[in-house]
VOGU-3710 file (C-alpha; in Angstrom, 3 decimals, decimal comma):
1> xxxxxxxxxx> -64,036/-37,390/69,256  -60,452/-35,530/68,274  -60,545/-32,839/65,897  -57,467/-32,172/63,738  -55,187/-34,840/65,958  -51,625/-34,826/65,070  -51,826/-39,025/63,291  -49,269/-37,728/60,553  -47,333/-39,556/58,992  -49,742/-43,017/59,704
11> xxxxxxxxxx> -46,822/-44,632/59,785  -43,820/-43,256/61,442  -40,123/-44,098/60,462  -38,566/-45,859/57,433  -42,422/-46,487/55,266  -41,664/-44,613/51,738  -43,947/-45,562/48,814  -47,218/-46,697/50,571  -49,637/-48,853/48,546  -53,000/-49,423/49,893
21> xxxxxxxxxx> -56,213/-51,297/49,205  -59,454/-51,662/51,136  -60,899/-55,075/51,304  -64,356/-55,343/53,319  -63,959/-53,081/56,256  -59,933/-53,563/56,364  -57,265/-51,180/55,001  -54,017/-53,068/54,038  -50,735/-51,199/53,318  -47,284/-52,516/52,273
31> xxxxxxxxxx> -44,004/-50,049/51,881  -40,857/-50,507/50,672  -37,350/-51,863/52,333  -34,788/-51,900/50,053  -32,157/-53,943/51,378  -33,544/-55,070/54,566  -35,301/-58,166/55,659  -38,380/-59,768/55,866  -39,554/-57,103/52,979  -42,446/-55,611/52,546
41> xxxxxxxxxx> -44,381/-54,979/55,665  -48,377/-55,701/55,766  -49,972/-53,006/58,060  -53,896/-53,461/58,443  -56,442/-50,771/59,936  -60,119/-49,778/60,654  -59,935/-46,539/60,388  -56,807/-45,333/58,412  -55,612/-43,996/62,127  -54,476/-47,174/64,661
51> xxxxxxxxxx> -52,498/-49,998/62,429  -50,978/-53,118/63,329  -48,149/-54,746/61,203  -49,489/-58,044/60,501  -46,922/-59,572/58,438  -43,886/-59,050/55,479  -44,587/-60,360/52,186  -41,163/-61,198/52,000  -40,604/-63,250/54,950  -38,718/-66,199/53,426
61> xxxxxxxxxx> -35,633/-66,201/52,717  -36,023/-68,236/49,440  -38,070/-66,144/47,775  -35,427/-64,098/46,435  -31,575/-63,055/47,515  -31,533/-59,336/48,947  -27,354/-59,867/49,125  -26,532/-57,524/46,402  -28,946/-54,869/47,391  -25,720/-52,675/48,186
71> xxxxxxxxxx> -25,959/-48,332/48,352  -24,994/-46,543/45,767  -23,101/-43,175/46,396  -24,495/-40,400/43,691  -22,576/-36,980/43,651  -23,768/-34,454/41,868  -22,308/-31,594/40,090  -23,219/-29,034/42,833  -21,416/-30,545/45,882  -24,183/-32,520/46,506
81> xxxxxxxxxx> -24,700/-36,366/46,603  -27,717/-39,328/47,693  -27,444/-42,689/48,485  -29,234/-44,949/46,224  -30,503/-48,119/48,172  -30,586/-51,616/45,803  -33,066/-54,083/46,919  -37,051/-53,990/47,067  -38,757/-50,763/45,416  -42,020/-49,301/45,091
91> xxxxxxxxxx> -44,534/-52,323/46,030  -47,928/-52,376/45,150  -50,911/-53,998/46,761  -54,027/-55,456/45,257  -56,835/-57,721/46,090  -59,081/-59,647/43,660  -61,333/-62,438/43,889  -60,166/-64,141/47,307  -56,618/-63,525/46,714  -53,806/-60,279/47,645
101> xxxxxxxxxx> -51,322/-59,872/45,227  -47,930/-57,405/45,895  -45,851/-56,499/43,063  -42,626/-55,167/42,972  -38,848/-54,667/41,682  -35,627/-56,222/43,280  -33,039/-54,143/42,358  -30,160/-56,244/42,249  -26,773/-54,210/41,947  -23,797/-55,550/39,594
111> xxxxxxxxxx> -21,579/-52,806/39,902  -20,719/-49,299/40,394  -23,565/-47,872/37,696  -27,451/-47,735/36,923  -26,367/-49,473/33,813  -25,099/-52,766/35,821  -28,332/-53,050/37,984  -30,994/-55,885/36,672  -34,149/-54,791/37,972  -35,586/-57,986/38,711
121> xxxxxxxxxx> -39,883/-58,005/38,950  -42,075/-60,124/40,718  -45,317/-60,773/42,055  -46,173/-62,748/45,364  -49,764/-63,687/46,317  -51,885/-65,035/49,565  -55,051/-65,999/50,225  -54,552/-66,002/53,989  -52,902/-62,352/54,712  -53,261/-62,881/58,142
131> xxxxxxxxxx> -51,463/-65,918/58,331  -48,300/-64,583/56,296  -48,366/-67,760/53,951  -46,976/-65,661/50,719  -46,243/-67,590/47,618  -42,972/-67,793/46,050  -42,333/-65,002/43,509  -43,843/-65,529/39,898  -41,118/-63,209/37,674  -41,893/-61,396/34,397
141> xxxxxxxxxx> -39,996/-59,196/32,365  -39,811/-55,764/32,660  -36,634/-52,965/32,312  -37,970/-50,884/35,142  -39,157/-50,490/38,641  -42,829/-49,147/40,398  -44,560/-51,613/38,974  -48,715/-51,652/39,663  -51,789/-53,949/39,144  -54,941/-52,706/37,544
151> xxxxxxxxxx> -58,092/-55,660/36,570  -59,906/-54,059/33,715  -63,962/-54,510/33,570  -63,095/-57,441/30,660  -61,296/-59,609/33,294  -57,745/-58,450/31,557  -55,318/-57,629/34,172  -52,200/-55,405/33,426  -48,892/-54,249/34,552  -47,963/-50,209/34,628
161> xxxxxxxxxx> -44,184/-49,358/35,325  -41,762/-46,672/35,115  -39,333/-47,604/32,446  -35,758/-47,301/32,994  -33,044/-45,291/32,106  -33,654/-42,043/34,030  -33,836/-39,295/34,800  -36,881/-39,108/32,075  -37,817/-42,815/32,314  -41,490/-43,590/30,982
171> xxxxxxxxxx> -44,513/-44,832/32,054  -45,821/-48,195/30,386  -48,287/-50,484/30,135  -48,691/-53,968/29,229  -51,133/-56,948/29,753  -50,150/-59,720/32,192  -50,959/-63,537/32,365  -50,530/-63,665/36,488  -50,020/-67,508/36,304  -47,051/-67,696/34,158
181> xxxxxxxxxx> -45,401/-63,845/34,082  -45,874/-63,655/30,763  -46,378/-60,577/28,714  -49,890/-60,561/26,573  -49,301/-57,579/24,722  -46,247/-55,107/24,191  -45,705/-52,716/26,042  -46,817/-49,308/25,246  -46,062/-45,901/26,632  -48,501/-43,897/28,377
191> xxxxxxxxxx> -48,033/-40,419/29,141  -44,558/-38,544/29,602  -46,150/-36,231/32,604  -45,659/-32,543/32,623  -42,091/-32,738/32,260  -40,408/-33,334/35,947  -37,775/-35,625/36,043  -38,442/-40,220/36,940  -42,134/-40,175/35,987  -43,087/-42,714/38,253
201> xxxxxxxxxx> -44,927/-44,604/40,398  -48,210/-45,084/37,961  -51,237/-46,679/39,833  -54,425/-46,838/37,329  -57,950/-46,299/38,394  -60,967/-46,312/36,893  -63,973/-43,655/37,487  -66,657/-42,747/35,527  -65,692/-44,384/32,403  -62,669/-42,979/32,275
211> xxxxxxxxxx> -59,455/-44,536/32,700  -57,176/-42,412/35,260  -53,471/-42,350/35,341  -51,664/-40,655/38,807  -48,039/-40,803/38,448  -45,085/-39,288/40,439  -42,261/-36,601/38,781  -39,448/-34,507/40,054  -37,626/-37,343/42,048  -38,298/-38,431/45,640
221> xxxxxxxxxx> -36,806/-35,453/47,386  -37,480/-31,803/47,442  -39,170/-31,489/43,543  -41,704/-34,425/44,354  -44,460/-34,226/43,050  -47,986/-36,158/42,177  -49,792/-35,611/38,766  -52,044/-37,261/37,140  -53,767/-37,913/33,491  -57,448/-39,634/32,174
231> xxxxxxxxxx> -58,453/-41,640/29,047  -61,228/-43,651/28,160  -59,180/-46,136/26,955  -56,768/-47,701/28,984  -53,429/-47,433/26,558  -54,588/-43,470/25,948  -54,272/-41,534/24,429  -54,247/-39,852/28,232  -55,455/-36,065/29,015  -53,251/-33,931/31,335
241> xxxxxxxxxx> -55,468/-32,613/34,506  -55,523/-28,530/34,714  -55,188/-29,982/38,398  -51,630/-30,559/38,431  -49,501/-30,764/40,401  -52,886/-32,591/42,621  -50,214/-32,692/45,475  -46,689/-30,996/45,990  -45,089/-29,679/48,692  -42,217/-28,217/46,428
251> xxxxxxxxxx> -41,794/-24,357/46,581  -43,350/-23,984/49,877  -42,293/-23,751/53,584  -43,878/-26,531/54,937  -42,653/-28,507/57,305  -44,282/-32,030/55,625  -41,929/-31,951/52,028  -41,231/-34,251/49,521  -44,654/-35,390/49,027  -45,801/-38,033/46,256
261> xxxxxxxxxx> -45,441/-41,633/45,630  -48,933/-41,152/46,250  -51,993/-43,646/46,023  -55,522/-42,745/45,769  -58,849/-44,558/47,569  -61,923/-44,558/48,230  -63,154/-44,972/51,826  -65,969/-47,212/53,555  -68,024/-43,717/53,620  -67,584/-42,406/50,087
271> xxxxxxxxxx> -64,892/-40,248/51,090  -61,083/-39,922/49,145  -57,738/-40,227/50,610  -54,183/-40,763/49,728  -51,726/-42,151/51,144  -48,219/-41,043/50,159  -44,829/-40,836/51,425  -42,897/-37,472/53,003  -39,952/-36,331/55,012  -41,141/-34,148/58,462
281> xxxxxxxxxx> -37,981/-31,753/57,348  -38,802/-28,857/57,948  -36,024/-25,914/57,323  -32,927/-26,796/58,326  -33,072/-29,122/55,739  -32,487/-32,634/58,205  -34,274/-35,623/56,718  -34,620/-37,454/60,142  -36,816/-40,222/59,992  -36,346/-40,375/56,407
291> xxxxxxxxxx> -39,863/-40,472/53,718  -42,688/-42,042/55,805  -46,363/-42,603/54,800  -48,650/-39,517/55,193  -52,622/-39,297/55,097  -53,923/-36,483/52,785  -57,540/-35,789/51,972  -58,658/-35,791/48,591  -61,222/-34,369/46,697  -62,705/-34,391/43,085
301> xxxxxxxxxx> -64,257/-31,411/41,039  -67,044/-30,849/39,437  -65,226/-31,507/36,085  -64,380/-35,055/36,838  -61,000/-34,481/38,566  -58,973/-35,351/41,681  -56,428/-33,807/44,158  -55,486/-33,280/47,414  -54,978/-31,375/50,386  -51,363/-30,418/51,501
311> xxxxxxxxxx> -49,514/-33,298/53,812  -49,958/-31,639/57,450  -49,035/-33,798/60,531  -52,542/-32,812/61,722  -55,680/-34,324/60,209  -59,333/-34,990/60,753  -60,514/-38,468/60,177  -64,561/-37,954/60,564  -65,497/-40,711/63,560  -62,144/-41,496/64,920
321> xxxxxxxxxx> -61,272/-41,146/68,372  -56,593/-41,086/68,193  -55,529/-43,107/71,254  -51,967/-42,705/70,675  -51,134/-46,273/72,399  -52,699/-47,483/69,298  -51,673/-45,617/66,885  -49,007/-48,106/65,735  -48,996/-51,853/66,653  -47,269/-54,915/65,426
331> xxxxxxxxxx> -47,776/-58,883/65,915  -44,972/-60,211/67,922  -41,619/-59,710/66,326  -43,198/-59,625/62,620  -41,277/-55,947/62,514  -37,939/-57,385/63,668  -35,387/-56,505/60,567  -31,854/-58,066/59,293  -29,834/-57,071/56,917  -29,584/-58,355/53,249
341> xxxxxxxxxx> -29,586/-62,130/53,599  -29,652/-63,122/57,049  -28,106/-66,424/58,409  -31,418/-66,588/60,608  -29,478/-69,781/63,088  -27,616/-67,013/64,115  -30,387/-65,278/66,116  -32,309/-66,921/69,275  -35,581/-64,594/70,796  -37,045/-64,861/74,081
351> xxxxxxxxxx> -40,053/-63,422/74,028  -40,975/-61,635/77,535  -44,907/-61,494/78,605  -46,330/-58,383/77,010  -45,190/-55,160/77,928  -41,749/-56,428/78,853  -38,585/-55,961/76,902  -37,334/-58,908/74,502  -34,014/-60,847/75,507  -31,886/-62,118/72,839
361> xxxxxxxxxx> -29,226/-64,217/71,742  -26,733/-63,302/69,220  -24,072/-65,596/67,503  -21,260/-63,072/66,215  -20,676/-62,756/62,627  -17,137/-62,246/61,128  -18,891/-59,535/58,776  -18,898/-56,012/59,781  -21,598/-53,186/59,166  -18,824/-52,168/56,472
371> xxxxxxxxxx> -19,412/-55,309/54,535  -21,786/-54,412/50,977  -23,263/-57,869/50,183  -22,841/-59,617/53,542  -24,950/-60,034/56,467  -23,622/-58,963/59,595  -24,947/-60,338/63,009  -28,161/-57,485/63,657  -31,204/-57,181/64,188  -33,226/-54,269/65,188
381> xxxxxxxxxx> -36,553/-52,218/64,421  -37,397/-49,102/62,832  -36,746/-46,207/64,716  -40,295/-44,811/65,027  -40,078/-41,573/67,544  -38,211/-38,376/66,380  -37,591/-37,766/70,318  -37,012/-40,866/72,680  -34,617/-43,514/74,198  -33,444/-46,808/72,761
391> xxxxxxxxxx> -31,041/-49,115/74,850  -29,778/-52,826/75,964  -28,132/-54,852/79,080  -25,654/-56,613/79,348  -25,855/-58,635/82,613  -22,590/-60,471/84,481  -21,147/-59,768/80,795  -17,317/-61,637/81,195  -14,249/-60,470/79,112  -10,997/-62,482/78,356
401> xxxxxxxxxx> -7,563/-61,036/77,625  -6,492/-64,224/75,867  -9,443/-65,226/73,801  -10,717/-62,130/71,473  -13,443/-64,091/70,310  -15,426/-61,174/69,571  -14,673/-57,930/69,520  -17,468/-55,531/69,186  -21,110/-56,121/70,793  -23,339/-53,364/71,396
411> xxxxxxxxxx> -26,454/-51,273/70,139  -26,443/-49,346/66,059  -28,873/-46,689/64,412  -27,973/-48,349/60,902  -28,947/-46,992/57,645  -26,755/-48,559/55,115  -23,284/-49,791/55,125  -21,401/-46,380/54,074  -23,798/-45,115/57,311  -24,062/-45,498/61,095
421> xxxxxxxxxx> -23,606/-44,780/64,618  -23,188/-47,242/67,573  -22,138/-47,866/71,053  -20,505/-51,056/71,653  -18,075/-52,569/73,616  -14,835/-53,888/73,216  -13,950/-57,446/74,663  -10,746/-57,478/74,637  -9,816/-54,071/76,079  -12,673/-53,301/78,696
431> xxxxxxxxxx> -13,665/-50,300/76,905  -16,816/-48,661/75,725  -16,752/-46,843/72,230  -18,974/-44,692/70,529  -18,548/-44,171/66,909  -20,008/-42,433/64,233  -19,360/-43,247/60,175  -20,650/-41,558/56,725  -18,522/-42,282/54,502  -19,782/-39,612/51,943
441> xxxxxxxxxx> -19,377/-37,052/54,265  -15,802/-37,995/54,967  -17,180/-38,448/58,772  -15,559/-41,240/60,444  -15,012/-40,307/64,289  -14,951/-42,058/67,911  -14,543/-41,532/71,583  -13,879/-44,801/74,257  -14,750/-44,982/77,674  -12,261/-47,623/79,586
451> xxxxxxxxxx> -14,428/-49,747/81,827  -12,849/-50,776/85,694  -13,394/-54,725/86,147  -13,062/-57,626/83,653  -16,597/-58,476/84,090  -20,042/-56,666/85,246  -23,898/-55,299/84,361  -23,495/-52,983/81,720  -26,411/-50,951/79,657  -26,080/-49,217/76,586
461> xxxxxxxxxx> -28,033/-46,198/75,689  -28,876/-44,016/72,676  -31,093/-41,187/73,458  -32,340/-38,549/70,062  -34,547/-35,855/69,224  -34,525/-34,617/66,078  -31,639/-32,652/66,206  -29,209/-35,029/67,918  -27,988/-38,650/69,192  -26,865/-38,776/72,397
471> xxxxxxxxxx> -25,007/-42,112/73,927  -24,140/-42,894/77,323  -23,486/-45,956/79,408  -24,942/-47,026/82,945  -22,300/-49,093/84,824  -23,320/-51,631/87,538  -27,035/-49,924/87,766  -26,356/-46,684/88,894  -23,125/-45,063/87,472  -24,217/-43,340/84,565
481> xxxxxxxxxx> -21,421/-41,912/81,626  -21,743/-40,020/78,772  -19,926/-40,683/75,788  -20,873/-37,889/73,838  -23,621/-36,894/71,151  -23,947/-36,063/67,216  -25,660/-33,531/65,045  -28,306/-35,697/63,389  -27,856/-33,804/60,365  -24,224/-36,528/60,413
491> xxxxxxxxxx> -26,862/-39,455/59,286  -28,710/-37,839/57,125  -28,800/-37,029/53,551  -31,031/-37,533/50,398  -31,220/-41,563/50,540  -34,159/-44,008/50,158  -34,123/-45,528/53,862  -34,418/-44,488/57,202  -32,911/-45,348/60,750  -32,374/-49,073/62,088
501> xxxxxxxxxx> -31,938/-48,880/65,995  -30,619/-52,637/66,643  -28,759/-55,100/68,400  -25,149/-56,573/66,751  -22,258/-58,623/67,342  -19,324/-58,799/65,099  -16,172/-61,088/65,586  -12,464/-60,008/64,715  -10,320/-62,740/64,212  -8,715/-63,000/61,519
511> xxxxxxxxxx> -11,363/-62,856/59,172  -13,152/-66,272/60,605  -16,152/-67,593/61,675  -15,294/-70,453/63,837  -14,401/-68,677/66,736  -17,467/-66,449/67,281  -19,095/-66,397/70,270  -22,749/-65,955/71,353  -23,479/-62,639/73,192  -26,450/-62,546/75,488
521> xxxxxxxxxx> -28,472/-59,340/74,948  -31,278/-58,698/77,635  -34,215/-56,170/77,957  -33,525/-54,509/74,449  -35,761/-51,413/74,221  -36,338/-49,260/71,118  -38,387/-45,911/71,299  -38,989/-45,204/74,794  -40,783/-42,009/74,655  -38,540/-39,320/76,444
531> x> -40,125/-37,881/79,375
//
C-alpha cells in the first residue's frame, strides 16, 4: 500500500465544480464543462483514487444548445481581468430510488453584460448510467446557478441554488416537482454566508437531526473558501459553524490554491471526505491546467461540525494501492470534446486496437476559433499532464497552389475564442505556422517555416511543462524543425476552463463551406508522458 501518495488531483486537467454520490460500492462524480460538448462528464471509482470516465450527461445535441456560451472578458480596476465562459455551470449528481439525477445551469449569453444572460436551469436523469441514456432536460425557473438536489425523509425534494445577481448572491431553497419542473413552494433565502463575495455552490446534508448547509464563498480564485451552517429545520434559521472557513488556501503559500466548491460525503468505511476544485498554482501566479478536482479528508468535531484538511497533492487513502496506469481511464471516445454545438457529420473516427493512436477525418469548416457562437471543426481531449507531449501526423499530405479549399489544418491547445495556441500547415503556401493568441493580454504573434516540396509526411508536435509550451514539426520522419516556445503565462488567466488539445481544420475560401475538403489526421496522441 502506498502511504501518502501523490493522488491529487484525482481528476486532473479541466475538471471544476465536482459533485459526487456513492451508490452501492461505486462513487460517481460529475464536473462542469461550460462551452464544450458533450457536457458534464461522468466518472466512476471503487476507491476514490482510480477513476474511469463512462460517459456524459449531455451527450446529444438535441438535449440543449451550447451555441450561446461565449466567453466574456471582465476587466477590473486594478488592471487584472477574468475570462467568464457561458454554458454548463456547476452540476450536482444525486441518486434516488433507482434513478440518477444531474441538475445544472446552462448560462446563455444574449449580450455583452451579465444582465443580458439567460440562466436555463434543468434536470436530466437516467436509470442506466453505464449506457449513458440520459433524458431530455426538465427545465425549471430559477434566476441563479449552482443548483443542487436534496431529498428529505418525508419524500419531498428540494432545489438549493445561488441566486443572481452577484457579487452578493443569495443562497435560496424551494421544493420542486421533478417530473414537471414546477415549483411547489416559494423561494426562501437560507443563509448569507460569512461575508465573502459570491455565496454559491450550496449542498444540504442531513445528519444527527441537523440540516447542514455547505457553500462556497470568496469567488472561485484566490479568495475561495468553503463555509458551513446548520439548522433543525430545512428552511432555517441557520447557525454558522465556529470552524468557518472549513476549507481554504487563501492567505497561505500552499502550492494548491483556490480551494472551494466542495461536496462532502461519507465513504464505504464510514470515513468523511470532500471533493473540491483547486488550482495547482504555486508562487508563480500560474493557473496552469485550471480548476481541477481534489480529494480532501474530512473530520467531525465533538460538537458536530465538519471541517476538512487543507488540499495537498499527496494524500493517503487507507487500503488503496496506487496504480499509476489506472489512475484515470475512459471508455473509448467518451472523453472527446467539441466546441459549442458541433456538426458531428464533419468528424469520422477510425478507432485502433487498444493502446494505439486513433485516426480522424475532419471536414474543414469556414469558422475559425475566433467565432463566438459557431462550432469550428475541432475535436480534442483535456490536457491532463503538466509535463507531456501531444502530436499528430499527416501521411502523404498533398497540397495544391490552385485549389485552396483549406488553409489551416493542425494541432491546437484551445481554451476559448480569445485564447489558443496552434501549429498548422497552410496548404496553399506549404508553410507550417506556430501561432499564439490571447485577446485580453493583446497577444497575437506567429512564426512560419517554409516546407520543401508539395507533398510528404509531417508530424506536428506540442510539448509542454508547467512553465511553457514548445512547438515543432517533423518532416519526412527524421528532420525536426523547432518552431518556437511560449510562456505558459501567455495562456494563463483567472478563468473557468482549462486547456483542450485537439485537431482542427479551417477552410478559408470567401467565407463559404461548400468547397471545404476532408483532412486526414493519423496517430493523434494526447499527453504522452515526457521522458
